[in-house]
N, C-alpha and C positions, 0 to 999 in steps of 0.2 A: 503493501498499499504505498502510495507517492507522500509524503511530507507534505505539510501546506505550507507554502507560499509564503514568507513572511509581510505583510502587506505595507511596509515600507520599499519595496522592490530592491533593496538592496543588492547588488549582484558584485561576484569575486571568483571568477571572472562570469561564474552563472549565477541564473537565483537561489538568494541564500531560502533555506526552512525560516521559519518563525521561530523555532525552539534555537537554530542555532545564530540565528540576528537578534532581532529586537526580544526575543521570548526569555532570552537569559538576561537580561535588564528586568524583564516584570517578576520574574522568581527565581528561584535559587542561590548558588551563592553568590551571584555578581548582581542581584537585587539590588536598582537603583544605583549601583557602578557603571553606564557608563562610560567611559574611558574620554570622549570628544565630545563637545558642545553640539556636531552633527551628529553622533550616535544617539546623545540625547534627544535630540529634535526628533530626528528619525522613530525611535521608541514611544516618545510622544504622539506621534501620528500614529504610530500603531495601535496605540492605547486606546487613541481617539477612536477606530478602526473596530476594536475589540471591547469598548464601551468600559473599561478600565479608567475608572472615576477614582478612586483610592489610589494609583501612579500615580494619574496627572496631578492629583493637589500633593504627594508627598515631592513631586520633583520642579513644584513651582516653588519659586525663592517667597520667602517669609513676609517680606515686604510685600509684596504685590498680589500674594495667595489670596482668591476667594473663600470663604467660609465653607461654601458648598460648591458642586456645578450640577448642573442638570442633565438627565441623560437626554442624547440625540433624540430628535425628534422621532415617531415612528415613519419608517420609510424612508429613511436618511439612508443610501449606499454610499458610502467613499470610493474613489472610483481610481484613484492616485495622486504621487504622490513624485515632484521635481524640484531636486535640491539645485539651486542653479549657484549658488555662495556659499563660501564658509573662509570665514576670518578671526584668526585668534590677533586680538588688540596688546594683550599679555596675557602670562600663565595662569590668569584667571577669569579674566573678560575675553567672551570671543562673541561675532554675530552670524548669525545664518536666515541668508535667504532662501524661500521655497514658494512652490505655487502648490497648493492641492487640492483636488479637485473632488467635487460630491454633485449631487443628483437627489431632490427632493419634488415627489409630485411632477414629474416628466420637467425639471426645468434643473438645469446645469448650473453648476455654480464653483465658485475659481476663489480662492484664499491664497491673496500673494500677500507676503508677509517677509518683513526683516526681523526677526528675530533677536534679543538679546541674551546672553546669557553667563549667569556669574557661577565660579565654581567655591563653595564654601567649605569649609574643613575636608577639602576632597572630593566635594562630589558636586558636580555640574547641576543648575538650576535654571528653568525659564525665567527669565526678569521680566522685561514687556517686549513688544512689537508696534514695528509700525507699517498698519497696512496699506500698500500703495496700488 
């Protein structure tokens, strides 16, 4: 039986299975330990796809984290992720530009964001982002 492909669609050189890609940061010994801001961003996209709200909250910077997150509306389908750019400002600050596509009630949607990430106590956290 084939393994589930990872929703983030990372390839090295072929598509990776969820368990060996973002899944390893969602659970198990590498839980919450994404090694780069880009890996964290990809794992957060996969968490959105899988409805893993606790992971999303745990990887959100405490200064900007909402108290709760609502689940996706019924029928929302995530269609894909494109990472356009990743840049480290220094050892503890980075940005990731991405486009995430989804579809709801027959309408296509795009989220184009440049996200800011900060490393606290050795762990990357999503801080905020500029939608554009």
